[in-house]
C-alpha positions in Angstrom: -0.2 0.0 0.2 1.2 3.6 -0.9 2.5 5.2 2.2 1.2 8.7 1.3 -2.0 7.9 -0.3 -3.3 4.4 0.7 -3.3 3.4 -3.1 -2.7 -0.4 -3.5 0.8 -1.1 -5.1 2.2 -3.8 -6.9 5.7 -5.1 -7.3 4.9 -7.7 -10.1 4.9 -7.3 -13.8 2.1 -4.5 -13.4 4.3 -2.7 -11.3 3.2 0.5 -10.2 5.3 1.0 -7.0 8.2 3.5 -6.3 10.9 3.6 -4.0 10.9 7.4 -2.9 13.4 9.2 -0.5 11.6 10.8 2.2 14.3 13.4 2.3 15.4 14.0 -1.2 18.5 15.9 -0.1 19.7 12.5 1.6 20.2 9.3 -0.5 18.8 5.9 -0.5 19.3 4.9 3.0 17.6 3.0 5.7 15.1 5.0 7.3 14.8 7.5 4.4 13.2 5.5 1.9 9.2 4.5 1.7 7.3 2.6 -1.0 4.7 4.7 -2.7 2.6 4.9 -5.9 4.7 5.9 -8.9 2.1 8.5 -10.0 2.4 10.0 -6.6 6.1 9.9 -6.5 6.4 11.6 -9.8 4.4 14.4 -8.4 6.6 14.6 -5.4 9.8 14.6 -7.2 12.3 16.4 -5.3 10.0 17.8 -2.7 10.7 17.5 1.0 8.0 15.0 2.4 6.6 17.5 4.9 6.4 20.2 2.1 4.6 17.7 -0.2 2.1 16.8 2.2 1.5 20.4 3.2 1.1 21.3 -0.5 -1.6 18.3 -0.8 -3.5 19.8 2.1 -3.6 23.3 0.4 -4.7 21.9 -2.9 -7.6 19.8 -1.3 -8.6 22.5 1.0 -8.8 25.0 -1.9 -10.8 22.3 -4.0 -13.1 21.9 -1.3 -14.5 25.4 -1.4 
């Protein structure tokens, strides 16, 4: 399951999972990675985890108005 969205992810031939760096300024090291949906990872790109979550809330709150 995607750590950020809850979307089911697969690691088989229909792979939609992507290994994400929680803090992109740090490498792929233990404690700094999480499995997320590939589309979510593409949106997150090089944004810090907390900033990405804040931006998602802003988008969601704005769209609800």
